[in-house]
C-alpha positions in Angstrom: 19.4 70.0 54.0 18.8 71.5 50.5 22.5 71.0 49.8 22.3 67.3 50.6 19.3 66.8 48.4 21.0 68.6 45.5 24.2 66.5 45.9 22.1 63.3 46.1 20.1 64.2 43.0 23.4 65.0 41.1 24.9 61.6 42.1 21.8 59.8 41.1 21.7 61.6 37.8 25.3 60.8 37.0 24.6 57.1 37.7 21.6 57.1 35.4 23.5 58.9 32.7 26.4 56.4 33.0 24.0 53.5 32.5 22.5 55.3 29.4 25.9 55.8 27.9 26.8 52.2 28.5 23.6 51.0 26.7 24.2 53.3 23.8 27.9 52.3 23.2 27.5 48.6 24.0 27.1 46.1 21.2 23.3 45.5 20.5 22.5 48.1 23.2 21.5 45.6 25.9 22.9 44.1 29.1 23.5 40.4 29.7 20.6 38.5 31.2 20.8 38.5 35.0 18.6 35.4 35.3 20.4 32.6 37.2 18.9 30.0 34.8 20.5 31.6 31.8 23.9 32.4 33.3 26.7 30.2 31.9 28.9 30.8 35.0 26.2 29.7 37.3 25.4 26.7 35.1 29.1 25.6 35.3 28.9 25.7 39.1 25.8 23.5 39.1 23.4 26.3 40.1 20.2 26.5 38.2 16.8 28.2 38.3 15.0 27.7 41.6 11.8 26.5 39.7 13.8 23.9 37.8 15.7 22.7 40.9 12.4 22.4 42.8 10.8 20.5 39.9 13.7 18.1 39.9 13.6 17.6 43.6 9.8 16.9 43.6 10.0 14.3 40.8 10.9 11.3 42.9 8.9 12.4 46.0 5.9 10.2 46.6 4.4 12.9 49.0 4.6 15.8 46.5 1.8 18.2 46.3 0.1 18.3 42.9 -1.3 21.8 42.3 -3.7 20.5 39.6 -5.5 18.4 42.3 -6.3 21.4 44.5 
């Protein structure tokens, strides 16, 4: 049991260390945005932010729910 916990902690520590090293040696020290709305690859496929897609779908709907009226 203790051996499994030590091995798990070591693997987790190596993973965290790997991410830290990647941040330190990467240009500007940051990762790319993981947000769907800001991803060029997803934009090229026609996939956007869920809020934006919902807003576009509700524009022409005469039965839409207006949150300001509640």
